[in-house]
Backbone as JSON Lines, residues from 0, in Angstrom:
{"i":0,"aa":"M","n":[26.6,1.49,-24.92],"ca":[26.31,0.69,-24.19],"c":[26.9,0.86,-22.86]}
{"i":1,"aa":"R","n":[25.84,0.79,-22.41],"ca":[26.75,1.33,-20.03],"c":[26.9,0.08,-19.19]}
{"i":2,"aa":"R","n":[27.57,0.14,-18.82],"ca":[28.21,-1.01,-18.03],"c":[27.87,-1.25,-16.63]}
{"i":3,"aa":"F","n":[27.25,-2.05,-16.13],"ca":[27.53,-2.04,-15.09],"c":[28.31,-2.38,-13.91]}
{"i":4,"aa":"T","n":[28.62,-1.14,-12.78],"ca":[30.12,-1.24,-12.38],"c":[29.78,-1.6,-10.99]}
{"i":5,"aa":"L","n":[30.61,-1.97,-10.26],"ca":[29.73,-1.66,-8.98],"c":[30.22,-1.18,-8.27]}
{"i":6,"aa":"A","n":[29.98,0.12,-8.56],"ca":[28.95,1.39,-7.67],"c":[27.66,1.19,-8.01]}
{"i":7,"aa":"T","n":[26.97,0.7,-9.71],"ca":[26.38,1.1,-9.47],"c":[25.01,-0.7,-8.61]}
{"i":8,"aa":"A","n":[26.12,-1.61,-8.76],"ca":[25.44,-2.54,-7.38],"c":[25.37,-2.11,-6.69]}
{"i":9,"aa":"A","n":[26.04,-1.32,-5.93],"ca":[26.45,-1.14,-4.49],"c":[24.96,-0.93,-4.51]}
{"i":10,"aa":"F","n":[24.92,0.77,-5.09],"ca":[24.13,1.63,-5.65],"c":[21.85,0.89,-4.99]}
{"i":11,"aa":"F","n":[21.81,-0.34,-5.9],"ca":[20.67,-0.68,-5.81],"c":[21.34,-1.67,-4.21]}
{"i":12,"aa":"V","n":[21.69,-1.55,-4.19],"ca":[21.54,-2.62,-2.64],"c":[21.23,-1.66,-1.53]}
{"i":13,"aa":"A","n":[22.23,-0.67,-1.67],"ca":[21.84,0.09,-0.25],"c":[19.96,1.07,-0.71]}
{"i":14,"aa":"A","n":[19.52,0.82,-1.68],"ca":[18.41,1.41,-2.45],"c":[17.36,-0.23,-1.95]}
{"i":15,"aa":"A","n":[17.73,-1.31,-2.14],"ca":[16.94,-1.84,-1.57],"c":[16.97,-2.66,0.02]}
{"i":16,"aa":"V","n":[18.0,-1.99,0.6],"ca":[18.17,-1.3,2.09],"c":[16.95,-0.86,2.33]}
{"i":17,"aa":"Y","n":[17.2,0.25,1.89],"ca":[16.92,1.5,2.31],"c":[15.32,1.35,1.81]}
{"i":18,"aa":"A","n":[14.8,0.59,1.75],"ca":[13.81,0.25,1.17],"c":[12.72,-0.16,2.34]}
{"i":19,"aa":"A","n":[13.61,-1.49,2.96],"ca":[12.79,-2.14,3.93],"c":[12.0,-1.46,4.99]}
{"i":20,"aa":"D","n":[11.88,-0.42,5.36],"ca":[10.7,0.26,5.52],"c":[10.08,1.88,5.2]}
{"i":21,"aa":"A","n":[9.07,0.43,4.97],"ca":[8.26,1.57,4.71],"c":[8.07,2.46,5.22]}
{"i":22,"aa":"K","n":[7.09,3.85,4.49],"ca":[7.19,4.83,5.53],"c":[6.04,5.77,5.13]}
{"i":23,"aa":"I","n":[5.58,6.85,5.41],"ca":[4.75,8.05,4.77],"c":[3.91,8.88,5.89]}
{"i":24,"aa":"G","n":[4.39,9.33,5.22],"ca":[4.19,10.73,6.08],"c":[4.49,10.51,8.08]}
{"i":25,"aa":"N","n":[4.16,10.56,8.84],"ca":[4.55,10.19,10.11],"c":[4.47,8.68,9.95]}
{"i":26,"aa":"L","n":[3.55,8.42,9.36],"ca":[3.66,6.34,9.52],"c":[4.92,5.88,8.93]}
{"i":27,"aa":"S","n":[5.49,4.74,10.05],"ca":[6.35,3.61,9.36],"c":[5.35,2.47,9.61]}
{"i":28,"aa":"I","n":[5.62,1.74,8.76],"ca":[4.91,-0.17,8.44],"c":[6.33,-1.23,8.39]}
{"i":29,"aa":"D","n":[6.52,-1.49,9.02],"ca":[7.45,-2.69,10.39],"c":[6.21,-4.0,9.75]}
{"i":30,"aa":"D","n":[7.39,-5.05,9.52],"ca":[7.08,-6.64,9.88],"c":[6.42,-6.85,9.08]}
{"i":31,"aa":"V","n":[5.87,-7.19,7.98],"ca":[4.8,-6.76,6.57],"c":[4.76,-8.62,6.75]}
{"i":32,"aa":"W","n":[3.81,-9.01,6.8],"ca":[4.16,-10.68,6.5],"c":[2.63,-10.93,5.76]}
{"i":33,"aa":"A","n":[2.32,-12.32,5.24],"ca":[0.85,-12.86,4.74],"c":[1.12,-14.46,5.74]}
{"i":34,"aa":"K","n":[0.3,-15.56,6.28],"ca":[-0.37,-16.23,6.02],"c":[0.3,-17.22,4.64]}
{"i":35,"aa":"S","n":[1.02,-18.47,4.2],"ca":[0.71,-18.51,2.77],"c":[-0.79,-19.52,2.84]}
{"i":36,"aa":"G","n":[-1.74,-19.84,2.05],"ca":[-2.29,-19.69,1.5],"c":[-2.97,-21.24,0.03]}
{"i":37,"aa":"Q","n":[-4.28,-21.24,-0.53],"ca":[-5.22,-22.13,-0.98],"c":[-5.77,-20.92,-1.7]}
{"i":38,"aa":"V","n":[-5.77,-21.34,-3.05],"ca":[-7.54,-20.55,-4.01],"c":[-8.0,-21.68,-3.2]}
{"i":39,"aa":"G","n":[-9.17,-20.43,-3.42],"ca":[-10.62,-21.29,-2.97],"c":[-11.59,-21.06,-1.63]}
{"i":40,"aa":"P","n":[-12.02,-21.52,-0.57],"ca":[-13.16,-20.54,0.25],"c":[-12.0,-20.02,1.39]}
{"i":41,"aa":"V","n":[-10.39,-20.78,1.62],"ca":[-10.26,-20.54,2.73],"c":[-9.22,-19.44,2.45]}
{"i":42,"aa":"P","n":[-9.01,-18.25,3.63],"ca":[-9.17,-16.92,3.12],"c":[-7.08,-17.06,4.13]}
{"i":43,"aa":"S","n":[-6.47,-15.85,3.34],"ca":[-5.4,-15.67,4.01],"c":[-5.57,-14.45,5.01]}
{"i":44,"aa":"A","n":[-4.09,-13.97,5.34],"ca":[-4.15,-13.05,6.62],"c":[-2.72,-12.15,6.07]}
{"i":45,"aa":"A","n":[-2.73,-11.33,6.37],"ca":[-1.6,-9.85,6.49],"c":[-1.93,-9.21,7.97]}
{"i":46,"aa":"F","n":[-0.51,-9.58,8.43],"ca":[0.2,-9.18,9.53],"c":[1.56,-7.44,9.62]}
{"i":47,"aa":"M","n":[1.29,-6.75,10.6],"ca":[2.06,-5.75,10.77],"c":[2.08,-4.89,11.4]}
{"i":48,"aa":"E","n":[3.61,-4.12,11.77],"ca":[2.87,-3.03,13.14],"c":[3.55,-1.83,12.45]}
{"i":49,"aa":"I","n":[2.12,-1.07,12.73],"ca":[2.37,0.52,12.45],"c":[2.2,1.49,13.41]}
{"i":50,"aa":"K","n":[3.77,2.03,12.86],"ca":[3.44,3.12,14.31],"c":[3.98,4.9,13.55]}
{"i":51,"aa":"N","n":[3.14,5.74,14.18],"ca":[2.97,7.26,14.28],"c":[3.63,7.58,15.28]}
{"i":52,"aa":"K","n":[4.18,8.62,13.87],"ca":[5.09,9.86,15.46],"c":[4.54,11.05,15.11]}
{"i":53,"aa":"G","n":[3.28,10.78,14.8],"ca":[1.89,12.29,14.67],"c":[0.89,11.85,15.26]}
{"i":54,"aa":"T","n":[-0.54,13.12,14.58],"ca":[-1.25,12.7,15.6],"c":[-2.14,11.32,14.93]}
{"i":55,"aa":"A","n":[-2.83,11.14,15.52],"ca":[-3.74,9.66,15.57],"c":[-4.35,10.06,14.16]}
{"i":56,"aa":"D","n":[-4.2,8.47,13.15],"ca":[-4.64,8.37,12.04],"c":[-5.84,6.72,11.74]}
{"i":57,"aa":"K","n":[-6.11,6.52,10.89],"ca":[-6.88,4.79,10.45],"c":[-6.7,4.67,9.8]}
{"i":58,"aa":"L","n":[-6.37,3.52,9.98],"ca":[-6.14,1.97,8.39],"c":[-7.93,2.37,8.2]}
{"i":59,"aa":"I","n":[-8.2,2.3,7.48],"ca":[-9.23,2.39,6.46],"c":[-9.47,1.73,5.74]}
{"i":60,"aa":"S","n":[-9.37,0.77,5.16],"ca":[-8.8,-0.41,3.91],"c":[-7.57,-0.59,3.88]}
{"i":61,"aa":"A","n":[-7.57,-1.76,2.81],"ca":[-5.71,-2.05,1.91],"c":[-6.77,-2.86,0.74]}
{"i":62,"aa":"H","n":[-5.88,-3.61,-0.16],"ca":[-6.25,-4.38,-1.03],"c":[-5.23,-4.36,-1.76]}
{"i":63,"aa":"C","n":[-6.15,-5.97,-2.16],"ca":[-4.12,-6.71,-2.83],"c":[-4.79,-7.56,-4.15]}
{"i":64,"aa":"D","n":[-4.18,-7.49,-4.86],"ca":[-4.72,-8.07,-5.93],"c":[-4.64,-9.56,-6.34]}
{"i":65,"aa":"C","n":[-4.42,-9.87,-5.13],"ca":[-4.25,-11.8,-4.98],"c":[-5.36,-11.86,-4.88]}
{"i":66,"aa":"A","n":[-6.19,-10.9,-4.06],"ca":[-7.57,-11.86,-3.15],"c":[-9.09,-11.09,-4.22]}
{"i":67,"aa":"K","n":[-9.85,-11.62,-4.09],"ca":[-11.11,-11.17,-5.13],"c":[-11.67,-9.75,-3.79]}
{"i":68,"aa":"S","n":[-11.27,-10.14,-2.08],"ca":[-11.26,-8.81,-1.42],"c":[-11.16,-9.57,-0.39]}
{"i":69,"aa":"T","n":[-10.9,-8.24,-0.06],"ca":[-9.63,-6.92,1.42],"c":[-9.93,-7.28,2.12]}
{"i":70,"aa":"E","n":[-10.57,-7.32,3.38],"ca":[-10.98,-6.85,4.92],"c":[-9.98,-6.41,6.26]}
{"i":71,"aa":"L","n":[-10.5,-5.46,6.7],"ca":[-10.07,-5.15,7.95],"c":[-10.62,-5.99,8.86]}
{"i":72,"aa":"H","n":[-10.04,-6.77,9.21],"ca":[-10.66,-7.94,10.61],"c":[-10.56,-7.75,12.15]}
{"i":73,"aa":"N","n":[-10.79,-7.62,13.04],"ca":[-10.13,-8.24,14.65],"c":[-11.02,-9.75,15.33]}
{"i":74,"aa":"V","n":[-10.71,-10.02,16.62],"ca":[-11.01,-10.87,17.12],"c":[-11.02,-10.74,18.33]}
{"i":75,"aa":"K","n":[-12.31,-11.94,18.78],"ca":[-12.3,-10.61,20.32],"c":[-13.33,-11.75,20.75]}
{"i":76,"aa":"M","n":[-13.16,-12.48,22.29],"ca":[-14.12,-13.2,23.67],"c":[-15.56,-12.8,22.6]}
{"i":77,"aa":"I","n":[-16.41,-13.8,22.37],"ca":[-17.85,-14.05,22.57],"c":[-18.74,-15.04,22.66]}
{"i":78,"aa":"D","n":[-19.52,-14.7,23.7],"ca":[-19.64,-16.1,24.78],"c":[-18.64,-17.07,24.63]}
{"i":79,"aa":"G","n":[-17.46,-16.96,25.16],"ca":[-16.36,-17.98,25.58],"c":[-16.02,-18.32,24.24]}
{"i":80,"aa":"A","n":[-16.51,-17.84,23.29],"ca":[-15.38,-18.6,22.33],"c":[-14.68,-16.78,20.92]}
{"i":81,"aa":"M","n":[-13.67,-17.09,20.39],"ca":[-13.4,-16.51,20.44],"c":[-13.55,-16.39,18.76]}
{"i":82,"aa":"K","n":[-14.38,-15.36,17.75],"ca":[-14.3,-15.18,16.45],"c":[-13.84,-13.34,16.6]}
{"i":83,"aa":"M","n":[-13.97,-13.72,15.65],"ca":[-13.76,-12.85,14.13],"c":[-14.66,-12.37,13.61]}
{"i":84,"aa":"Y","n":[-14.51,-11.02,13.44],"ca":[-15.29,-10.35,12.63],"c":[-14.7,-9.05,11.51]}
{"i":85,"aa":"K","n":[-15.7,-8.21,10.8],"ca":[-14.95,-8.0,10.0],"c":[-15.21,-5.96,10.62]}
{"i":86,"aa":"V","n":[-13.98,-5.22,10.84],"ca":[-14.16,-4.28,11.11],"c":[-13.77,-2.58,9.61]}
{"i":87,"aa":"D","n":[-14.52,-0.94,10.34],"ca":[-14.6,-0.62,9.58],"c":[-13.69,0.21,9.64]}
{"i":88,"aa":"A","n":[-12.41,0.18,10.73],"ca":[-11.59,1.24,10.32],"c":[-10.86,0.49,11.72]}
{"i":89,"aa":"M","n":[-9.4,0.75,11.79],"ca":[-8.77,0.43,12.88],"c":[-7.9,1.47,13.33]}
{"i":90,"aa":"D","n":[-8.5,2.05,14.45],"ca":[-6.99,3.48,15.89],"c":[-5.49,3.22,15.0]}
{"i":91,"aa":"I","n":[-4.82,3.93,15.03],"ca":[-3.66,4.63,14.84],"c":[-3.56,5.11,15.96]}
{"i":92,"aa":"P","n":[-3.28,5.24,17.03],"ca":[-3.2,6.73,18.53],"c":[-1.98,7.62,18.11]}
{"i":93,"aa":"A","n":[-2.07,8.73,18.21],"ca":[-0.79,9.41,17.83],"c":[0.49,9.36,18.81]}
{"i":94,"aa":"D","n":[1.48,8.69,18.43],"ca":[2.76,9.14,19.4],"c":[2.72,7.12,19.08]}
{"i":95,"aa":"G","n":[1.02,6.9,19.17],"ca":[1.8,5.06,19.18],"c":[1.63,4.26,18.19]}
{"i":96,"aa":"E","n":[1.58,2.67,18.19],"ca":[1.2,1.87,17.28],"c":[0.37,0.92,17.2]}
{"i":97,"aa":"L","n":[-0.15,0.43,16.17],"ca":[-0.68,-0.64,15.98],"c":[-0.6,-1.57,15.43]}
{"i":98,"aa":"K","n":[-1.24,-2.69,16.31],"ca":[-0.22,-4.39,15.78],"c":[-0.63,-5.06,14.95]}
{"i":99,"aa":"L","n":[-0.81,-5.81,13.88],"ca":[-1.07,-6.6,13.61],"c":[-1.31,-7.7,13.4]}
{"i":100,"aa":"K","n":[-1.66,-8.64,13.96],"ca":[-1.06,-9.95,14.83],"c":[-2.29,-10.97,14.94]}
{"i":101,"aa":"S","n":[-1.76,-12.47,15.04],"ca":[-2.86,-13.19,15.23],"c":[-3.82,-12.91,16.34]}
{"i":102,"aa":"G","n":[-4.65,-13.35,16.05],"ca":[-6.17,-13.2,17.77],"c":[-5.84,-11.59,17.0]}
{"i":103,"aa":"S","n":[-6.44,-10.7,16.61],"ca":[-5.75,-9.23,17.16],"c":[-6.42,-9.12,15.57]}
{"i":104,"aa":"Y","n":[-6.52,-7.46,15.73],"ca":[-6.43,-6.99,14.21],"c":[-5.77,-7.87,13.29]}
{"i":105,"aa":"H","n":[-5.78,-7.83,11.64],"ca":[-5.58,-8.28,11.1],"c":[-5.93,-7.85,9.64]}
{"i":106,"aa":"I","n":[-5.15,-8.04,8.25],"ca":[-5.86,-8.01,7.03],"c":[-6.43,-9.52,7.09]}
{"i":107,"aa":"M","n":[-7.67,-9.58,5.61],"ca":[-8.05,-10.61,5.46],"c":[-7.95,-10.92,3.49]}
{"i":108,"aa":"L","n":[-7.38,-11.59,3.34],"ca":[-7.25,-11.75,1.86],"c":[-7.85,-13.09,1.8]}
{"i":109,"aa":"I","n":[-9.61,-12.46,1.69],"ca":[-10.05,-13.27,0.83],"c":[-10.63,-14.08,-0.69]}
{"i":110,"aa":"G","n":[-11.07,-15.05,-0.7],"ca":[-10.87,-15.46,-2.17],"c":[-9.69,-15.69,-3.08]}
{"i":111,"aa":"L","n":[-8.11,-16.41,-2.66],"ca":[-7.18,-15.77,-3.11],"c":[-7.37,-16.94,-4.63]}
{"i":112,"aa":"K","n":[-6.7,-15.33,-5.18],"ca":[-6.62,-16.21,-6.86],"c":[-6.05,-16.8,-7.45]}
{"i":113,"aa":"K","n":[-4.62,-17.27,-6.62],"ca":[-4.32,-18.11,-6.92],"c":[-3.27,-18.46,-5.58]}
{"i":114,"aa":"P","n":[-2.41,-19.88,-4.9],"ca":[-1.76,-19.7,-4.01],"c":[-0.58,-19.16,-3.49]}
{"i":115,"aa":"L","n":[-1.33,-18.78,-1.89],"ca":[0.3,-17.96,-1.32],"c":[1.04,-18.85,-1.11]}
{"i":116,"aa":"A","n":[2.27,-18.65,-2.06],"ca":[3.41,-19.96,-1.83],"c":[4.22,-19.1,-0.24]}
{"i":117,"aa":"E","n":[4.98,-19.99,0.34],"ca":[5.22,-19.75,1.62],"c":[7.03,-18.81,0.72]}
{"i":118,"aa":"G","n":[7.08,-17.68,1.43],"ca":[8.63,-17.12,0.56],"c":[8.22,-15.88,-0.24]}
{"i":119,"aa":"A","n":[6.76,-16.71,-1.02],"ca":[6.76,-15.27,-2.1],"c":[6.05,-13.44,-1.81]}
{"i":120,"aa":"R","n":[6.52,-12.58,-3.03],"ca":[6.62,-11.59,-2.46],"c":[4.93,-11.01,-2.84]}
{"i":121,"aa":"I","n":[3.9,-10.78,-2.42],"ca":[2.89,-10.02,-3.77],"c":[3.02,-8.77,-1.92]}
{"i":122,"aa":"P","n":[1.96,-8.04,-3.62],"ca":[1.88,-6.33,-3.93],"c":[0.72,-5.93,-1.9]}
{"i":123,"aa":"L","n":[0.65,-5.38,-1.04],"ca":[-0.47,-5.16,-0.54],"c":[-0.29,-3.12,-1.0]}
{"i":124,"aa":"T","n":[-1.43,-2.64,-1.2],"ca":[-2.16,-1.3,-1.06],"c":[-2.73,-1.01,0.84]}
{"i":125,"aa":"L","n":[-2.01,-0.27,1.62],"ca":[-2.75,0.49,2.7],"c":[-3.74,1.77,2.33]}
{"i":126,"aa":"E","n":[-4.47,1.98,3.21],"ca":[-5.26,3.21,2.77],"c":[-5.54,4.02,4.09]}
{"i":127,"aa":"F","n":[-5.09,4.74,4.48],"ca":[-5.13,5.63,5.77],"c":[-6.55,6.5,5.99]}
{"i":128,"aa":"R","n":[-7.24,7.1,6.82],"ca":[-8.63,8.55,6.4],"c":[-6.8,9.6,6.5]}
{"i":129,"aa":"Q","n":[-5.95,9.71,7.52],"ca":[-5.0,10.79,6.47],"c":[-3.95,11.16,6.22]}
{"i":130,"aa":"A","n":[-2.98,10.35,5.81],"ca":[-2.23,9.34,5.13],"c":[-2.71,9.37,3.91]}
{"i":131,"aa":"R","n":[-1.28,9.89,3.25],"ca":[-1.58,8.38,1.45],"c":[-1.76,7.81,0.94]}
{"i":132,"aa":"P","n":[-2.17,7.2,0.83],"ca":[-2.26,5.37,0.15],"c":[-0.38,5.16,0.41]}
{"i":133,"aa":"L","n":[-0.36,4.13,0.57],"ca":[0.92,3.21,0.86],"c":[1.56,1.76,-0.26]}
{"i":134,"aa":"A","n":[2.0,1.36,-0.8],"ca":[1.85,0.21,-1.24],"c":[2.76,-0.49,-0.44]}
{"i":135,"aa":"V","n":[2.56,-1.58,-0.08],"ca":[4.14,-3.11,0.56],"c":[3.85,-3.83,0.15]}
{"i":136,"aa":"E","n":[5.27,-4.31,-0.05],"ca":[5.65,-5.56,-0.04],"c":[5.36,-6.77,1.14]}
{"i":137,"aa":"V","n":[4.61,-7.16,0.79],"ca":[3.74,-8.26,1.75],"c":[5.27,-9.91,1.76]}
{"i":138,"aa":"E","n":[5.62,-10.13,2.82],"ca":[6.27,-11.76,2.7],"c":[5.91,-12.9,3.01]}
{"i":139,"aa":"V","n":[5.85,-13.84,2.25],"ca":[4.29,-14.79,2.5],"c":[5.32,-16.17,3.69]}
{"i":140,"aa":"G","n":[4.95,-16.32,4.86],"ca":[4.86,-17.31,5.8],"c":[3.9,-18.07,5.73]}
{"i":141,"aa":"P","n":[4.9,-19.54,6.73],"ca":[4.65,-20.43,6.85],"c":[2.68,-20.67,7.52]}
{"i":142,"aa":"V","n":[1.92,-21.56,6.8],"ca":[0.37,-20.94,7.23],"c":[-0.57,-21.03,8.66]}
{"i":143,"aa":"N","n":[1.36,-21.79,9.23],"ca":[0.74,-22.02,10.88],"c":[1.82,-21.55,11.84]}
{"i":144,"aa":"S","n":[2.03,-20.49,11.31],"ca":[2.55,-19.58,11.73],"c":[1.85,-18.03,12.54]}
{"i":145,"aa":"L","n":[2.48,-17.78,14.26],"ca":[2.09,-16.38,14.8],"c":[3.15,-15.44,14.54]}
{"i":146,"aa":"M","n":[3.94,-16.24,14.16],"ca":[4.91,-14.61,13.88],"c":[5.61,-14.51,12.08]}
{"i":147,"aa":"A","n":[6.17,-13.66,12.27],"ca":[7.03,-12.97,10.95],"c":[7.69,-13.79,10.48]}
{"i":148,"aa":"P","n":[7.78,-14.56,9.19],"ca":[9.43,-15.43,8.44],"c":[10.46,-14.5,9.31]}
{"i":149,"aa":"A","n":[11.31,-15.77,9.14],"ca":[13.57,-15.57,10.02],"c":[12.93,-14.97,8.13]}
{"i":150,"aa":"G","n":[13.77,-13.59,8.95],"ca":[14.14,-13.12,7.19],"c":[13.05,-12.38,6.79]}
{"i":151,"aa":"H","n":[12.01,-11.76,7.09],"ca":[11.19,-11.48,6.68],"c":[11.84,-9.65,5.95]}
{"i":152,"aa":"A","n":[10.67,-8.74,5.44],"ca":[10.81,-7.91,4.86],"c":[9.37,-7.08,5.04]}
{"i":153,"aa":"G","n":[9.27,-5.82,5.63],"ca":[7.92,-5.35,5.46],"c":[8.87,-3.94,3.92]}
{"i":154,"aa":"H","n":[8.53,-3.9,2.82],"ca":[9.71,-3.49,2.17],"c":[8.25,-1.93,1.68]}
{"i":155,"aa":"A","n":[8.43,-0.79,1.44],"ca":[7.94,0.4,0.48],"c":[7.99,-0.58,-1.07]}
{"i":156,"aa":"M","n":[7.14,-0.51,-2.0],"ca":[7.5,-0.84,-3.0],"c":[7.55,0.82,-4.17]}
{"i":157,"aa":"H","n":[6.59,1.4,-3.27],"ca":[6.52,2.94,-4.11],"c":[5.65,4.47,-3.02]}
């Protein structure tokens, strides 16, 4: 039988801290969170910052098993009212960043299969035009929040 030593525990803590910044190639993903939500017709939304230290790329889709469908969306003023609409992709500029936030680009989680409870963590897979897909862990924050929850984490899953 193997012994669980203090050194082993330190290794796992260090690995968890390292995983806090999701990275794939030149892209790094931080501040990953979603609004809490209920089962049924009321969707949730996921937000994050994607920083790019290389050539331009695009976020082309996302997938979450927690929802029946996952769509890329944006918000803009149309005829004096803020309207949300689906987009095919989100540009990630070369040596720049893409911020997904309330009132702007975001990922819609439509048809939640179970309630997203505040403090829960859910897996979300991001797909890019050039970079390989990346699984991130999304922390669920309050439904009425405009900011990531305190102590949030944008964790790489693999």
